[in-house]
Structures are given as C-alpha cells and as structure tokens.
matplotlib code that plots the C-alpha trace (Angstrom):
import matplotlib.pyplot as plt

x = [48.8, 49.7, 51.8, 49.8, 52.0, 50.8, 53.0, 52.6, 48.0, 49.1, 50.8, 48.0, 45.8, 48.0, 48.2, 44.5, 43.6, 46.6, 44.3, 41.8, 43.3, 44.4, 41.1, 39.3, 42.6, 42.8, 40.8, 42.9, 45.8, 47.4, 45.0, 48.9, 50.6, 48.2, 47.4, 51.2, 50.9, 47.7, 50.0, 53.2, 50.6, 49.0, 53.0, 53.9, 50.9, 52.1, 55.6, 55.3, 53.2, 55.9, 58.3, 56.2, 56.4, 60.3, 61.8, 60.1, 60.1, 62.8, 60.8, 61.2, 57.8, 57.6, 53.5, 52.7, 51.2, 48.6, 46.8, 46.9, 45.2, 42.8, 42.0, 41.6, 39.4, 37.2, 36.2, 36.0, 33.2, 30.9, 31.0, 31.3, 29.9, 27.1, 25.2, 24.0, 21.9, 21.4, 19.4, 19.3, 23.2, 23.6, 21.6, 24.2, 25.4, 27.2, 28.4, 26.6, 28.5, 31.8, 30.7, 29.7, 33.4, 35.2, 33.5, 34.2, 37.7, 37.7, 35.9, 38.8, 41.3, 39.4, 39.7, 43.5, 43.6, 41.8, 44.0, 47.8, 46.1, 45.4, 49.0, 50.4, 49.9, 51.5, 53.9, 55.3, 56.6, 59.6, 62.0, 64.7, 63.7, 61.5, 59.2, 59.8, 59.0, 55.7, 54.8, 55.4, 53.8, 50.4, 50.8, 51.0, 47.8, 45.9, 46.8, 46.2, 42.8, 41.5, 42.9, 40.5, 37.4, 35.4, 32.9, 36.1, 36.9, 39.3, 42.8, 40.8, 40.3, 37.4, 36.6, 34.2, 35.6, 34.0, 36.2, 36.3, 39.5, 40.1, 43.0, 42.1, 41.3, 44.7, 46.6, 44.6, 45.2, 49.2, 49.3, 47.3, 49.3, 52.1, 50.6, 50.0, 52.7, 55.0, 52.9, 52.7, 56.2, 56.9, 54.9, 55.4, 53.8, 56.1, 59.6, 57.9, 58.9, 62.1, 63.3, 62.1, 63.8, 67.2, 67.2, 64.2, 65.6, 66.8, 63.6, 61.7, 64.3, 63.0, 58.6, 58.3, 55.9, 57.8, 54.9, 52.0, 54.1, 55.2, 51.6, 50.2, 52.5, 51.9, 48.0, 48.2, 50.4, 48.2, 45.3, 47.1, 48.0, 44.4, 43.2, 45.7, 44.2, 41.2, 42.8, 44.9, 41.6, 40.0, 42.0, 43.3, 39.3, 41.1, 42.3, 43.5, 45.7, 49.0, 48.9, 49.3, 52.2, 55.5, 56.6, 54.5, 55.8, 59.7, 58.7, 57.3, 60.2, 63.0, 61.1, 61.2, 64.9, 65.9, 64.3, 65.7, 64.4, 62.9, 62.6, 59.1, 60.3, 62.9, 61.0, 57.8, 60.3, 62.2, 58.3, 57.0, 61.0, 60.3, 57.1, 58.1, 61.0, 59.9, 57.8, 59.5, 61.8, 59.1, 60.3, 62.9, 61.1, 63.0, 65.4, 63.9, 63.8, 67.1, 68.5, 65.9, 68.1, 71.4, 70.6, 69.5, 72.6, 74.4, 72.4, 73.1, 76.8, 77.2, 74.4, 73.1, 71.4, 69.7, 68.5, 67.9, 68.4, 70.6, 68.9, 65.6, 67.4, 69.1, 66.3, 63.8, 67.2, 67.8, 64.0, 64.1, 66.9, 64.9, 61.5, 63.3, 65.2]
y = [23.7, 21.8, 24.8, 23.5, 21.2, 18.9, 20.4, 24.0, 22.9, 21.2, 24.3, 27.0, 24.6, 24.6, 28.6, 29.0, 26.4, 28.8, 31.9, 30.3, 29.4, 33.2, 34.3, 32.0, 33.0, 36.3, 37.1, 36.5, 38.3, 41.7, 44.1, 46.0, 43.3, 41.8, 44.9, 44.2, 41.4, 42.1, 45.4, 42.9, 40.3, 42.8, 44.3, 41.0, 41.0, 44.1, 43.2, 39.7, 41.4, 43.8, 41.8, 39.3, 42.6, 43.9, 40.9, 38.1, 40.3, 42.8, 46.0, 48.9, 50.2, 53.1, 53.1, 50.6, 52.5, 53.9, 50.3, 50.4, 53.7, 52.8, 48.7, 51.2, 54.1, 51.9, 49.0, 52.1, 53.5, 50.4, 50.0, 53.0, 55.8, 53.7, 52.6, 56.5, 55.6, 52.0, 51.0, 47.2, 47.7, 49.7, 47.1, 44.3, 42.7, 39.7, 37.2, 39.0, 42.3, 39.8, 38.8, 42.3, 43.6, 40.2, 41.1, 45.7, 43.8, 42.7, 44.7, 46.9, 44.6, 44.4, 48.3, 48.2, 45.5, 48.0, 50.8, 48.2, 47.3, 50.6, 52.2, 48.9, 48.8, 51.4, 51.6, 48.9, 49.2, 51.0, 49.8, 51.3, 54.6, 55.2, 52.9, 53.9, 57.7, 56.3, 54.4, 57.2, 59.4, 57.2, 57.0, 61.0, 61.0, 59.1, 60.6, 64.2, 63.1, 62.1, 64.2, 67.4, 65.1, 66.0, 62.6, 60.7, 63.1, 65.6, 65.7, 65.3, 61.5, 59.6, 58.1, 56.0, 53.3, 49.9, 47.9, 44.7, 43.9, 40.4, 37.6, 35.4, 37.6, 39.2, 36.4, 34.7, 37.5, 36.9, 33.0, 33.5, 36.4, 33.8, 31.2, 32.5, 34.7, 31.8, 28.7, 31.4, 31.8, 28.5, 27.4, 27.1, 30.7, 31.5, 31.1, 33.3, 36.0, 34.6, 35.0, 38.6, 39.6, 37.5, 39.1, 40.6, 40.9, 36.8, 36.5, 38.0, 36.7, 33.1, 33.6, 34.7, 38.0, 40.2, 43.0, 40.7, 39.2, 42.0, 43.1, 40.0, 40.9, 44.0, 43.0, 40.3, 42.7, 45.2, 42.9, 42.0, 45.5, 46.8, 44.3, 44.7, 48.3, 47.1, 45.7, 48.8, 51.2, 49.0, 47.9, 51.6, 52.6, 55.8, 56.9, 59.7, 60.4, 60.8, 57.2, 56.7, 58.8, 59.0, 57.4, 54.1, 52.8, 53.6, 51.3, 48.1, 48.4, 48.6, 45.8, 44.0, 44.7, 43.7, 40.8, 39.4, 40.4, 37.6, 35.9, 35.4, 34.0, 37.1, 39.8, 37.9, 37.3, 40.7, 43.2, 40.9, 41.7, 45.2, 46.6, 44.8, 46.2, 50.3, 49.9, 49.2, 51.6, 53.9, 55.7, 57.0, 60.1, 62.1, 59.0, 56.6, 57.1, 58.1, 54.8, 53.0, 55.3, 53.5, 50.0, 50.3, 51.3, 48.9, 46.4, 47.1, 48.0, 44.4, 42.2, 43.5, 40.8, 40.7, 38.0, 35.4, 37.0, 35.1, 31.5, 32.7, 33.9, 30.3, 28.2, 30.1, 29.4, 25.3, 25.0, 26.3, 24.2, 21.3, 22.5, 23.1, 19.7]
z = [27.3, 30.9, 32.9, 36.8, 38.3, 41.1, 43.7, 42.9, 43.2, 46.4, 47.6, 46.3, 48.7, 51.9, 51.8, 51.4, 54.2, 55.9, 55.1, 56.5, 59.9, 59.9, 59.7, 62.3, 65.0, 63.2, 67.0, 69.0, 67.6, 68.5, 66.1, 65.3, 64.2, 62.7, 60.4, 59.6, 58.5, 56.4, 54.8, 54.1, 52.7, 50.0, 49.4, 48.8, 45.9, 44.4, 44.4, 42.7, 39.8, 39.1, 38.8, 36.4, 34.1, 35.4, 36.3, 34.1, 31.1, 30.9, 31.4, 33.9, 35.0, 37.2, 37.4, 39.1, 42.2, 39.3, 38.2, 42.2, 42.4, 39.7, 41.6, 44.7, 44.0, 41.6, 44.5, 46.8, 44.8, 44.8, 48.2, 49.0, 46.8, 44.7, 47.8, 48.7, 45.8, 45.5, 48.7, 48.2, 47.9, 51.3, 53.0, 52.0, 55.3, 56.4, 54.1, 51.2, 52.0, 51.4, 48.1, 46.9, 48.5, 46.4, 43.4, 44.0, 43.8, 40.7, 39.2, 40.9, 39.0, 35.9, 35.2, 36.2, 33.5, 31.2, 32.0, 31.4, 28.4, 27.0, 28.0, 27.1, 23.2, 22.5, 24.9, 25.3, 21.4, 23.4, 25.4, 28.7, 29.8, 27.2, 28.7, 32.1, 31.7, 29.8, 33.1, 34.8, 33.2, 33.2, 37.2, 37.4, 35.3, 37.0, 40.4, 39.1, 37.4, 40.9, 42.6, 40.0, 40.8, 43.3, 42.7, 43.9, 46.4, 44.9, 47.0, 50.8, 49.6, 49.9, 53.8, 55.9, 53.5, 55.2, 56.9, 54.5, 53.9, 55.5, 57.1, 54.2, 52.1, 52.0, 52.4, 49.7, 46.9, 47.8, 47.1, 44.7, 42.8, 43.7, 41.8, 38.9, 38.7, 39.0, 36.9, 34.1, 34.0, 34.0, 31.0, 27.5, 26.7, 29.9, 27.8, 25.5, 29.0, 29.8, 26.3, 25.6, 28.7, 27.6, 23.9, 22.6, 19.1, 19.0, 20.2, 17.5, 15.0, 15.8, 16.1, 19.8, 19.5, 22.4, 22.4, 23.1, 26.4, 27.4, 27.1, 28.3, 31.6, 31.7, 32.0, 34.5, 36.8, 36.4, 37.9, 40.4, 41.6, 41.0, 43.6, 46.3, 45.7, 46.6, 49.5, 50.9, 50.9, 52.4, 54.8, 56.3, 55.3, 53.6, 50.0, 49.5, 45.1, 47.6, 48.4, 45.2, 43.7, 42.4, 45.5, 46.2, 42.3, 44.1, 46.6, 45.1, 43.0, 45.7, 46.8, 43.6, 42.7, 46.5, 46.6, 43.0, 40.0, 38.2, 42.1, 42.8, 46.4, 46.7, 46.0, 48.5, 51.8, 50.5, 50.8, 54.0, 56.0, 54.4, 55.6, 59.1, 58.9, 58.0, 60.5, 63.2, 62.8, 63.3, 66.3, 64.2, 62.7, 60.0, 60.8, 59.3, 55.6, 55.5, 57.4, 54.8, 52.0, 53.4, 53.9, 50.7, 49.1, 51.3, 50.2, 46.3, 46.7, 48.4, 46.1, 43.3, 42.4, 45.2, 48.0, 45.5, 41.8, 41.0, 42.0, 40.1, 36.5, 36.9, 38.3, 35.1, 32.7, 33.9, 33.1, 30.0, 28.9, 29.8, 28.2, 24.7, 25.2]

ax = plt.figure().add_subplot(projection="3d")
ax.plot(x, y, z, "-o")
ax.set_aspect("equal")
plt.show()
C-alpha cells in the first residue's frame, strides 16, 4: 500500500533540514524566545497527535496528558534514576548521551503507546461522552499513581533532569508527527478513520472495523504524546504530577478545537500561536487566564469550526471521493 507521496517526503526532508539549521544557530538566539519556540514545537506534536483521535476518527479523548506523563516519567527514569544504579550509563557524555536520550524518548513513547492500547481496546467500543469519561479517568489514575510512588518522586516530582532536549529534537518531533499523521489519514487505511468519524454505523455496514481504526489512532497518538512528554520534561528539567493533570488535557483539546478538528495544519498553527500568545500575556498575572478564556469564547462564537476546520474536512472528503472513484 503506497501512502507516502513524493511531496510529503520532500516536505519531511526540508523540515528536518530546518531543524538542523535551528540547532546550529541556536547558540546565537535569545534563550527565552528559543525555549518558547521549543515548547511551541512540543505543543504542535501534542495537538497533531490528539487531532488524529478527536479530529479524524471523531472520538473525544480527555486523557492525552496521561500519555504525556507516562512518556515523561519513563524517559526520566532512564536518564535520571537508572544512571544512579548503573555507572556505565552515568558515564555517558556527548553524542552517546544524546543517543541514550533518543532511546529513552522512544521507550517513553512505547510505554505510552502500550497504555494507549490497554486503555483503547475496552474503552474505544464506547462512544461520545462515555469515552471522554473513561479517558479522563485514565489520566487521573496515572497522575494519582505517580503522586503516590516514592520511586518516581511522589508529589514533589523529579528534579535534576539533564537538559537534553534540543532544538533539533523538538522541531524534528513536530515535523515527523505532522508527516506521520498527515500521510496516515491520506492513505487507504486512513479512509477508515474518516468513515468512522462521518458515520460509524455506515462504516461498519461496509466492512470497516471501526474499533480497530480507533485503537490504531489512539495508539499512534499516545506514542507521539509520550515522546512529547519526554522532551517536555527534559526541557524544563523538572516534572511533577500536577503538570499532567486534567487542565493539561483540556489545554491540548483547546488547541485542536481552535485549529479545526480534522486539520493538521490548523492545529499546528493554533499550537504555535497559543503558546507564544499565552507567554506574552504572562505579565498580566491573574487576568491572563481570564483573557484567555474570553478569547476562546469569542472565537467559538465567531468561528466554531476552528481556524481551518472546514478546509480540513472538505479536503479529506474530496480526496476520499477521488480514491473511491
């Protein structure tokens, strides 16, 4: 099955080249704005991965921060806790240390994907509000479990994480996330996502295994969220269970809704704009979140479909019709 176009390969290579260029010039950039940009790239990966579930398959997950936490704590265990017991790992430096970090990030993503599979198999047979409640419960279970674990730092969290997150890793994750999710929904297999979103009963009647489609999207989204959590933790050099609570999941959902459910480009733009926008309003103190909430309300009244919601859905349907023909 051919689902990767030459155009998307070129876009991926250009994106990775830009990530490498940013890494080279990062020493000459303002650290404050560079860190905001890296956080924006992490949010792009989170929004794109959740859009695969909420936007393209039509589900409503409120547990994305839970997958993020699994990835963050798994990777932190490999880069912070494990080296205390294994001197060979503690002695890693330079390029070897970066490779270990990449490995830890992939393991964190794999652990999140496994959790996504275990949660997805029973819960994704549900629909609508029931699914949202189950995923919300999963996120809270993860948070409470971590908070009760002394090995993982408990309520005080884990500090002293090595500053291994780099401009290249953050931008590369964002670019690869867009590449994977964008090509996946354009593939023949991805048509099952769109059919599930449009009419689940009709999709089942023509032989589409909707549960399999939803679980697949859930696992891929969880894998990307887990890796994003790893980069997030090692960027801040500190992780705490409160960072991955219900409000973090809502924040990611807001990015998807504002960008337009079913539009990869739209949610990417929303992630960048909202990250920089909220940071610029930090000096407003307690009024910051009030203005943020009012802007969301106004935006939902003026354009409820999101920045590019209508465009994303129409393009998907047009491509589906062309493939069907």
